[in-house]
C-alpha positions in Angstrom: 264.9 -63.7 31.0 265.5 -60.0 31.1 263.3 -57.4 29.3 264.3 -53.9 28.6 261.5 -51.4 27.6 261.9 -47.7 27.2 262.4 -44.7 24.9 265.1 -42.4 23.5 264.5 -39.1 21.9 266.2 -37.4 19.0 265.3 -34.4 16.8 262.8 -35.4 14.1 265.0 -33.9 11.4 267.9 -36.2 12.4 265.9 -39.5 12.0 267.0 -40.1 8.4 270.6 -39.6 9.5 270.2 -41.9 12.6 268.4 -44.7 10.8 271.5 -46.4 9.3 273.2 -46.4 12.8 270.0 -47.8 14.4 269.7 -50.5 11.7 273.3 -51.5 12.4 272.7 -51.6 16.1 269.6 -53.7 15.8 271.1 -56.1 13.3 274.3 -56.6 15.3 272.3 -57.0 18.6 269.9 -59.5 17.2 272.9 -61.6 16.1 274.3 -61.8 19.6 274.0 -65.0 21.6 271.2 -64.7 24.1 269.4 -61.9 22.3 265.7 -63.0 21.9 264.3 -59.7 20.7 265.8 -56.3 19.9 263.9 -53.5 18.2 263.5 -49.8 17.8 260.2 -48.2 16.6 259.2 -44.7 15.9 256.2 -43.5 17.8 253.3 -42.8 15.4 252.2 -39.7 17.4 255.7 -38.3 18.2 258.3 -38.4 15.4 261.1 -37.7 17.9 260.3 -40.6 20.2 261.9 -44.0 19.5 260.5 -47.0 21.5 263.1 -49.6 22.5 262.4 -53.2 23.2 265.0 -55.8 24.2 264.7 -59.3 25.5 267.8 -61.2 26.7 268.1 -64.8 27.8 270.1 -64.0 30.9 272.4 -61.4 32.7 275.5 -62.8 31.1 274.1 -62.2 27.6 273.1 -58.6 28.5 276.5 -57.9 30.0 278.3 -59.2 26.9 276.0 -56.9 24.8 277.0 -53.9 26.9 280.7 -54.7 26.1 280.1 -55.2 22.3 281.8 -52.9 19.8 278.5 -52.0 18.1 277.0 -50.6 21.3 280.2 -48.5 21.9 279.9 -47.2 18.3 276.2 -46.4 18.8 276.7 -44.6 22.1 279.6 -42.6 20.5 277.3 -41.0 18.0 274.5 -40.0 20.4 275.7 -36.5 20.8 276.2 -36.0 17.1 272.6 -37.2 16.4 271.1 -35.2 19.3 270.0 -38.4 21.0 268.9 -37.8 24.6 266.2 -38.3 27.2 267.1 -41.9 27.4 264.6 -43.8 29.6 265.1 -47.6 29.7 263.9 -49.9 32.4 265.1 -53.5 33.0 262.6 -56.1 34.2 263.3 -59.7 35.2 260.7 -62.0 33.8 259.9 -65.7 33.9 259.5 -67.9 30.9 257.5 -66.4 28.0 254.0 -67.8 27.6 251.5 -67.0 24.9 248.5 -65.0 26.1 
């Protein structure tokens, strides 16, 4: 299992404009084979900070995600929306267990 945790930043005044593109990205990603979790969340203390959480079943699923049309569309509008300061970290994890 692969877990990606991180953040992206965008100008707070662009959030309403970015929201439909983020919703499309999340919905399309969640529908992909091997996607176990995919979410974006606005930080409650910093309106410009979007927290990213992804969980993938394996490397093949993640690589397919990177080649998907919706990720290409999402990346293509980053400059328009002012999205920057992208900090994502990939972790390899074992099977999920309740805590």
